[in-house]
C-alpha positions as CSV (number, residue, x, y, z in Angstrom):
1,M,-36.8,51.1,174.1
2,Q,-39.8,49.3,175.5
3,K,-43.2,51.0,175.3
4,I,-44.9,51.5,178.6
5,G,-48.6,51.0,179.2
6,F,-51.2,53.6,180.1
7,A,-51.1,52.9,183.8
8,E,-47.4,53.1,184.0
9,A,-47.3,56.3,182.0
10,L,-49.9,57.9,184.3
11,D,-47.7,57.0,187.3
12,L,-44.8,58.9,185.7
13,I,-47.0,61.8,184.6
14,V,-48.7,62.5,187.9
15,T,-45.4,62.1,189.7
16,N,-43.7,64.7,187.5
17,D,-46.7,67.0,187.0
18,Q,-49.0,67.1,190.0
19,R,-51.4,69.8,188.6
20,Y,-53.9,67.2,187.5
21,H,-55.5,64.2,189.3
22,R,-54.9,60.8,187.8
23,E,-58.7,60.4,187.1
24,A,-58.6,63.5,184.8
25,Y,-56.2,61.6,182.5
26,I,-58.4,58.5,182.5
27,F,-61.4,60.8,181.7
28,L,-59.4,62.4,178.9
29,R,-58.5,59.0,177.4
30,D,-62.2,58.0,177.6
31,A,-63.3,61.3,176.0
32,L,-60.8,60.7,173.1
33,D,-62.4,57.2,172.6
34,F,-65.8,58.8,172.7
35,T,-64.7,61.4,170.1
36,M,-63.3,58.8,167.8
37,K,-66.6,56.9,167.9
38,I,-68.5,60.0,167.0
39,K,-66.1,60.6,164.0
40,K,-66.6,57.0,162.9
41,K,-70.4,57.3,163.1
42,Q,-70.2,60.5,161.0
43,K,-68.0,58.6,158.5
44,E,-65.5,61.4,158.5
45,E,-62.1,60.9,156.9
46,A,-60.5,57.6,157.6
47,T,-57.8,59.2,159.7
48,R,-57.6,58.2,163.3
49,H,-56.3,61.6,164.2
50,V,-58.4,64.0,166.3
51,S,-57.6,67.7,166.3
52,G,-57.5,69.8,169.5
53,Q,-60.8,71.4,168.6
54,E,-62.5,68.1,167.8
55,L,-61.2,66.7,171.1
56,L,-62.5,69.7,173.1
57,E,-65.9,69.2,171.5
58,G,-65.8,65.5,172.4
59,I,-64.7,66.4,176.0
60,R,-67.7,68.7,176.2
61,Q,-70.2,66.2,175.0
62,F,-68.7,63.3,177.1
63,A,-68.5,65.4,180.2
64,L,-72.2,66.5,179.9
65,K,-73.2,62.8,179.4
66,E,-71.1,61.4,182.2
67,Y,-71.3,64.2,184.9
68,G,-74.1,66.5,183.9
69,P,-74.5,69.5,186.2
70,M,-71.6,68.2,188.3
71,T,-69.0,68.5,185.5
72,V,-67.4,71.8,186.8
73,T,-67.2,70.4,190.3
74,V,-65.5,67.2,189.1
75,F,-63.1,69.1,186.8
76,D,-62.3,71.4,189.7
77,Y,-61.5,68.5,192.0
78,W,-59.2,67.1,189.3
79,G,-57.4,70.5,188.9
80,V,-58.9,71.2,185.5
81,K,-60.0,74.8,185.4
82,K,-60.0,75.6,181.6
83,T,-59.6,74.0,178.2
84,D,-55.9,74.9,178.3
85,D,-55.5,72.3,181.1
86,F,-56.7,69.6,178.7
87,G,-54.1,70.7,176.3
88,S,-51.4,70.4,178.9
89,M,-52.6,66.9,179.8
90,V,-52.7,65.9,176.1
91,F,-49.1,67.0,175.6
92,N,-48.1,65.2,178.8
93,L,-49.6,62.0,177.3
94,I,-47.8,62.7,174.0
95,E,-44.5,63.1,175.8
96,A,-45.1,59.8,177.5
97,G,-45.8,58.1,174.2
98,I,-49.4,57.3,174.9
99,F,-51.0,59.8,172.5
100,G,-49.7,60.7,169.1
101,K,-49.5,64.0,167.3
102,T,-49.0,65.5,163.9
103,D,-46.8,68.5,163.0
104,R,-49.9,70.7,163.0
105,D,-50.8,69.9,166.6
106,K,-50.0,72.6,169.1
107,L,-50.7,73.3,172.7
108,D,-52.3,76.6,171.5
109,D,-55.1,74.5,169.9
110,F,-56.6,74.1,173.4
111,Q,-56.5,77.7,174.4
112,N,-59.8,79.5,175.1
113,G,-61.8,76.6,173.7
114,Y,-64.9,77.4,175.8
115,D,-65.7,78.8,179.2
116,F,-66.7,76.1,181.6
117,H,-69.5,77.9,183.4
118,P,-71.8,78.6,180.4
119,T,-70.8,75.3,178.8
120,F,-71.4,73.0,181.8
121,V,-73.6,74.9,184.2
122,L,-76.1,77.0,182.3
123,P,-77.7,74.0,180.4
124,F,-78.9,72.7,183.7
125,R,-80.2,75.9,185.2
126,P,-84.0,75.9,185.4
127,E,-85.7,78.4,183.2
128,R,-86.8,81.4,185.1
129,K,-90.5,82.0,184.5
130,I,-91.4,85.6,184.7
131,K,-94.8,86.1,186.2
132,P,-97.0,88.4,184.2
133,P,-97.7,91.6,186.0
134,V,-100.8,91.4,188.1
135,K,-103.5,93.7,186.9
136,H,-104.9,95.7,189.8
137,L,-108.6,96.1,189.4
138,D,-109.8,99.5,190.1
139,P,-112.4,99.4,192.8
140,A,-116.0,99.8,191.5
141,P,-116.7,103.5,191.1
142,E,-119.0,104.9,193.7
143,K,-122.5,105.4,192.6
144,T,-123.6,108.9,192.6
145,R,-127.0,109.5,194.2
């Protein structure tokens, strides 16, 4: 069986599973590369394997770097609403032979990884500065004559 390339695999995936935009898969591949570079810099074990939790952390960091406060908007446009969606995409890529997996890897590894709103929106909210209460000065006491 001849191995197909990433572009051809994406064509098949987005035809068979229309939940996610093609660009979401490209982002996911780039986020995996980003995660692998982080692991290499940290000189972690020599394995090229990335766990679901490690990938979710890499996705978080890469998304904040690439899209900043627009991350949730971009993900929403792509059909990605929660970390479980990244798991579905990963397993679509595994089925297509693009990503590999170990016996320990499960779709459940991506469930409830983090909530998008606090993860991608709150870091960009301006701090609310609470004004100190204004002291009302009592009017000068009347002079007694």
